[in-house]
C-alpha positions in Angstrom: 34.9 -25.4 24.2 34.1 -22.0 24.4 33.5 -21.4 20.7 31.2 -23.9 20.1 29.0 -22.0 22.7 29.5 -18.6 21.5 29.2 -19.5 18.0 25.6 -21.5 19.8 24.7 -18.8 21.3 24.7 -16.7 18.7 23.2 -18.8 16.3 20.5 -19.0 19.4 20.4 -14.7 19.0 19.5 -15.2 15.5 16.8 -17.5 15.2 14.8 -15.9 18.4 15.4 -11.9 16.2 14.3 -13.3 12.9 11.7 -14.7 14.3 11.0 -11.2 16.2 11.2 -9.7 12.7 9.0 -12.6 11.2 6.2 -11.8 14.1 6.4 -7.9 13.3 6.8 -8.7 9.9 3.3 -10.3 9.9 1.1 -8.1 11.3 2.7 -5.0 8.6 1.8 -6.7 6.0 5.1 -8.2 5.1 4.8 -10.8 2.6 8.1 -11.7 0.6 6.4 -11.3 -3.0 5.3 -7.7 -2.4 9.1 -7.3 -1.3 10.5 -9.1 -3.6 8.1 -7.3 -6.4 9.1 -4.5 -5.6 12.8 -4.8 -5.2 12.5 -5.8 -9.1 10.7 -3.1 -9.9 12.8 -0.6 -7.9 16.2 -2.2 -9.5 14.4 -1.7 -12.9 13.2 1.4 -12.7 16.9 2.9 -12.1 18.6 0.6 -14.4 15.8 1.8 -17.3 15.7 5.7 -16.4 18.2 6.9 -18.3 15.6 5.4 -21.4 13.5 8.3 -20.0 14.6 11.0 -22.5 14.7 9.2 -25.8 11.5 7.1 -25.2 10.0 10.6 -24.1 10.9 12.1 -27.1 9.7 9.6 -29.5 6.2 9.7 -28.0 6.5 13.2 -28.2 7.4 13.0 -31.9 4.6 10.8 -32.5 1.8 12.7 -31.4 2.6 16.6 -31.7 5.7 16.6 -34.5 9.1 16.3 -34.2 9.7 20.1 -33.1 8.0 18.8 -29.6 9.8 16.0 -29.7 12.8 17.4 -29.3 12.5 20.9 -27.1 9.1 20.1 -24.9 10.1 15.3 -25.2 14.0 16.7 -24.6 12.8 17.8 -20.8 10.2 15.6 -20.2 12.5 13.3 -20.8 14.9 15.0 -18.6 12.4 15.1 -15.3 10.6 12.1 -15.7 14.1 10.1 -15.5 15.3 12.0 -12.0 11.5 11.1 -10.8 12.3 6.7 -12.1 15.2 7.1 -10.6 14.2 8.7 -7.3 11.3 6.1 -7.6 13.9 3.5 -8.0 16.3 4.0 -5.3 13.8 4.5 -3.2 11.7 1.5 -4.2 15.2 -0.5 -3.7 16.0 1.3 -0.2 12.8 0.1 1.5 12.4 -2.7 -0.7 11.7 -5.2 3.1 9.3 -2.4 3.8 4.9 -2.6 3.2 5.4 1.4 2.2 3.5 2.6 0.4 0.4 0.7 1.4 0.6 -3.3 0.5 4.2 -2.7 -1.7 2.3 -0.4 -3.9 4.0 1.2 -6.8 5.3 4.7 -6.6 5.1 5.8 -10.7 1.6 4.5 -11.8 2.5 6.4 -15.2 3.8 3.7 -15.7 5.2 1.6 -13.2 7.9 0.1 -15.5 9.0 2.1 -18.7 7.4 1.2 -22.0 8.9 3.3 -24.6 6.4 2.6 -27.2 
């Protein structure tokens, strides 16, 4: 009997707390679609971060020549890898929070990796 009562109290507390979180989310701009998009974007950026190095080298080689692609492209690729990994980790860690405003992407160049 005591176990059933404690279970009922636990369920009641969870329901009350979740309704409070939902109400707070309505005030702060929380949306399920925005948070899931932020989570997907962050996970994709984490997974694709390492591809920044060869991708940047390829883009630089195609536009400015092979020597620039191998040297400058390598350095820029390493910096882009770090930037994309940190942005992805931040978005995964904070996906339920609408920061920046309305779950906007931190990276805009590009929001998702484009190796072309």
